[in-house]
N, C-alpha and C positions, 0 to 999 in steps of 0.2 A: 589725521594724528591731533590736527593744532586742535580741531574741534573737543576734541575728549581730551585733553591738556586742560583748557580753556574751560572746559565744564569740569574738571575733578579741583580745581584751585577755587569755582567760583562756587562748589557745592563743601570744602572744608574751609572758607573764610568764616562761615560761625564755630568750630570749633575753634578757629583760633581767636578768635574774640570769647571764647567761653576759657582758652585757656589764663585769660587773663584775670577772670574772675575765682576761677578753681581752686586759685590757692589762698582766696581768702576766704571757700570753701571751708576747703582742710586745714587751716586755723581755727574757724569757727568750732567747728565737728571735735578736733583736738583742744581748746580748749576747753569746749561742755564733757568730755570725757574726762578731763583735770581736772574737773570740779565734781564730778558726779564718781570716782573710785574712792575718794576717801567716805562720804556719802553711805555707799552699797555697803563697805567695812562695815562701817559704825552701825547701819543694819543686819549686817551680821554677829556684832557683837550684843548689839541689843535681843535677837534673838535666840543665838549663847544664852543671855542671861536670865532671859525669859523662862526656855525647858532648864535651866538649874533653880530658877522662882517654882517651877512645877516639880520637879524634881523633889523638894524640900516640903513643900507646903502638901502635896499628891500624897494622897494615901493609895490609889488606886489608879492611876499613870505614870504609875514609875520607870514603868517599860518605855513609853513611848519619850518621856520625858528624857530617856537616857540615852535612845538613841538620837532626838534633836540637837544633844548637847553632841553626841558624838558628831554628826553631821555639820553642825556647825561649828565647830573646833576641824574640822579639814575642810570646809568653806573657806575660814579665815585663813588657815594656813593655805591654800591655795592659789586666795588673791594675794595675798602678801608676797607671798612667790612669786607670781607673775610680774606683779609692780616691783618687784624686787629688780627682777631679770630683764625688765624696759631699763629700767635705770643701769643696769649694770653695760647692757648694750647701747644705750645714749652715751655712755664716760666713753668707752670703749672705741667708739666711731669718735665719739668728736661732735656729736648730735646735741644740741642745745635746746629744741623744741619743736612745738610742730610748725613754728612756721618754714614754710619750705625755701624763703631766702634765706635759710642758717644749715641746708639739706647739703653736702659735699656735692658738688656737680666735675666731670669731668674737663679738663682744657677744652679752650676751642680752636679749631683744627685750622691752623697756618698754610696758607698752598705757598 
């Protein structure tokens, strides 16, 4: 039994070391996503405006441009709504950002 316990502890040691850098990875991914959200919304607005221009200046592709405008509006509404819901959840649970040190934790158990 003692050999099994030692084997488990030795086997889990790299995971404990990974836990020290996992917070950094989560923070990096969160910061990347926070930077990408406005860019993606901007691209959706450009897509919508491109379809508006095609609808106005094109004589034969009006149906396709109209469908592109509709899907552009739907995409923008969905992205902004999800972004707003994430902000609402962050405010409701007092989460300040993607830094794992800011996440609420359970208090340590005392004996």
